[in-house]
C-alpha positions as protocol buffer text, in pm:
chain_id: "A"
residue {
  index: 1
  type: MET
  ca { x: 8760 y: 402 z: 3368 }
}
residue {
  index: 2
  type: ARG
  ca { x: 8806 y: 548 z: 3009 }
}
residue {
  index: 3
  type: ASN
  ca { x: 9196 y: 418 z: 3020 }
}
residue {
  index: 4
  type: GLN
  ca { x: 9065 y: 56 z: 3083 }
}
residue {
  index: 5
  type: GLY
  ca { x: 8846 y: 53 z: 2766 }
}
residue {
  index: 6
  type: SER
  ca { x: 9131 y: 190 z: 2557 }
}
residue {
  index: 7
  type: SER
  ca { x: 9365 y: -31 z: 2684 }
}
residue {
  index: 8
  type: ALA
  ca { x: 9131 y: -354 z: 2626 }
}
residue {
  index: 9
  type: SER
  ca { x: 9064 y: -207 z: 2299 }
}
residue {
  index: 10
  type: LEU
  ca { x: 9430 y: -196 z: 2147 }
}
residue {
  index: 11
  type: ILE
  ca { x: 9451 y: -541 z: 2313 }
}
residue {
  index: 12
  type: GLU
  ca { x: 9203 y: -670 z: 2103 }
}
residue {
  index: 13
  type: LEU
  ca { x: 9340 y: -485 z: 1801 }
}
residue {
  index: 14
  type: ALA
  ca { x: 9672 y: -627 z: 1886 }
}
residue {
  index: 15
  type: LEU
  ca { x: 9522 y: -993 z: 1899 }
}
residue {
  index: 16
  type: ILE
  ca { x: 9337 y: -945 z: 1584 }
}
residue {
  index: 17
  type: ILE
  ca { x: 9685 y: -852 z: 1400 }
}
residue {
  index: 18
  type: VAL
  ca { x: 9845 y: -1145 z: 1550 }
}
residue {
  index: 19
  type: LEU
  ca { x: 9563 y: -1399 z: 1433 }
}
residue {
  index: 20
  type: ILE
  ca { x: 9583 y: -1246 z: 1089 }
}
residue {
  index: 21
  type: ALA
  ca { x: 9939 y: -1273 z: 1088 }
}
residue {
  index: 22
  type: ILE
  ca { x: 9920 y: -1638 z: 1163 }
}
residue {
  index: 23
  type: ILE
  ca { x: 9668 y: -1702 z: 891 }
}
residue {
  index: 24
  type: VAL
  ca { x: 9897 y: -1511 z: 617 }
}
residue {
  index: 25
  type: MET
  ca { x: 10215 y: -1723 z: 736 }
}
residue {
  index: 26
  type: ALA
  ca { x: 9999 y: -2041 z: 729 }
}
residue {
  index: 27
  type: ILE
  ca { x: 9880 y: -1961 z: 358 }
}
residue {
  index: 28
  type: LEU
  ca { x: 10257 y: -1887 z: 278 }
}
residue {
  index: 29
  type: LEU
  ca { x: 10339 y: -2223 z: 401 }
}
residue {
  index: 30
  type: ILE
  ca { x: 10088 y: -2395 z: 212 }
}
residue {
  index: 31
  type: ILE
  ca { x: 10124 y: -2218 z: -138 }
}
residue {
  index: 32
  type: GLY
  ca { x: 10476 y: -2060 z: -81 }
}
residue {
  index: 33
  type: ASP
  ca { x: 10681 y: -2258 z: -315 }
}
residue {
  index: 34
  type: ASP
  ca { x: 10391 y: -2216 z: -579 }
}
residue {
  index: 35
  type: LEU
  ca { x: 10379 y: -1859 z: -528 }
}
residue {
  index: 36
  type: ARG
  ca { x: 10766 y: -1829 z: -542 }
}
residue {
  index: 37
  type: LEU
  ca { x: 10757 y: -1995 z: -885 }
}
residue {
  index: 38
  type: TRP
  ca { x: 10453 y: -1773 z: -1040 }
}
residue {
  index: 39
  type: ILE
  ca { x: 10669 y: -1479 z: -930 }
}
residue {
  index: 40
  type: VAL
  ca { x: 11015 y: -1589 z: -1078 }
}
residue {
  index: 41
  type: ASN
  ca { x: 10850 y: -1674 z: -1401 }
}
residue {
  index: 42
  type: THR
  ca { x: 10621 y: -1371 z: -1408 }
}
residue {
  index: 43
  type: LEU
  ca { x: 10975 y: -1156 z: -1364 }
}
residue {
  index: 44
  type: GLN
  ca { x: 11181 y: -1369 z: -1613 }
}
residue {
  index: 45
  type: GLY
  ca { x: 10913 y: -1330 z: -1887 }
}
residue {
  index: 46
  type: PHE
  ca { x: 10875 y: -942 z: -1797 }
}
residue {
  index: 47
  type: LEU
  ca { x: 11259 y: -915 z: -1802 }
}
residue {
  index: 48
  type: ALA
  ca { x: 11296 y: -1122 z: -2129 }
}
residue {
  index: 49
  type: SER
  ca { x: 11072 y: -929 z: -2330 }
}
residue {
  index: 50
  type: ARG
  ca { x: 11237 y: -618 z: -2260 }
}
């Protein structure tokens, strides 16, 4: 009986991780270009000041 409980909790954990990954991917699709431009501008500013 204990193995069934632990395998069920592993499945639940895997489903939660997949759900979080889908949410993160959706957010990156929405703000991906803005985030990329911000990172590039920040790095250029940092490297130009050196």
